[in-house]
C-alpha distance (Angstrom), angle and dihedral (degrees) to the residues before:
residue distance angle dihedral
M1 . . .
N2 3.81 . .
T3 3.78 123.4 .
E4 3.79 96.6 -115.1
K5 3.84 91.6 52.7
Q6 3.84 90.6 50.5
Q7 3.76 90.8 48.0
Q8 3.84 91.4 50.6
D9 3.80 90.7 46.7
L10 3.80 90.8 53.0
V11 3.80 92.6 49.6
D12 3.76 91.7 44.8
S13 3.81 91.5 51.7
I14 3.78 92.1 51.8
K15 3.80 92.0 47.2
H16 3.80 91.3 48.5
E17 3.80 92.0 52.6
L18 3.82 91.9 47.6
A19 3.79 91.7 47.3
K20 3.86 89.7 60.3
E21 3.80 91.7 61.9
N22 3.78 115.4 119.1
E23 3.76 139.8 142.1
F24 3.87 90.1 -70.9
Y25 3.78 101.2 38.9
K26 3.78 128.3 50.8
P27 3.80 114.6 -172.4
S28 3.78 115.5 -117.4
S29 3.85 118.6 -121.8
Y30 3.81 82.5 -127.3
F31 3.80 88.4 75.7
H32 3.83 104.2 28.8
S33 3.80 102.9 41.7
V34 3.76 134.9 69.6
W35 3.80 111.2 -144.9
F36 3.77 130.0 -158.6
Q37 3.78 112.5 -145.1
P38 3.86 108.8 -153.1
S39 3.79 94.1 -165.9
S40 3.79 92.0 61.8
G41 3.77 99.4 23.5
R42 3.79 90.8 -128.5
F43 3.75 139.7 120.1
L44 3.82 121.5 -119.8
F45 3.77 132.6 -158.9
A46 3.84 119.4 178.6
D47 3.84 83.9 -6.0
Q48 3.79 91.1 -63.2
Y49 3.78 122.0 119.2
I50 3.81 116.1 -109.8
R51 3.76 123.6 -164.4
Y52 3.80 114.7 -108.8
E53 3.83 90.3 -126.0
I54 3.82 86.4 68.5
V55 3.81 97.7 47.4
E56 3.83 104.6 32.2
P57 3.83 95.3 68.4
L58 3.81 90.7 48.7
I59 3.79 89.8 54.5
E60 3.81 92.7 44.7
N61 3.86 93.2 50.6
K62 3.85 89.2 44.7
T63 3.82 94.7 -117.2
L64 3.83 84.2 125.5
T65 3.79 119.5 37.5
F66 3.82 132.2 -166.4
K67 3.76 110.2 -100.4
G68 3.78 99.2 177.7
I69 3.74 145.7 -87.8
E70 3.81 113.4 -58.9
N71 3.75 140.7 165.3
H72 3.79 110.7 -97.3
Q73 3.85 123.6 164.1
G74 3.75 89.6 -3.3
E75 3.83 97.5 -57.6
Q76 3.77 136.9 84.7
M77 3.80 110.9 -96.5
L78 3.78 137.0 174.4
R79 3.81 110.6 -110.2
Y80 3.84 124.5 -148.5
V81 3.78 124.9 -171.7
L82 3.79 136.1 -178.8
S83 3.80 113.7 -80.4
């Protein structure tokens, strides 16, 4: 699968989760954030590792923006969200 397709699939997945939000359902950061795990040096989405070649360009072109450092899976991780 090519990089551009994987990037689009990632963005579409996040948008889909956010679109489901209503007064009864609040999306989990598990499905609408990309996390950087310093201990492994890897990015995570839905707790699955994602190659940096997929995420880095999305950060560089500001599709994903840094939200802050938060606790995820019991450790401090950098959180990125859609701009």
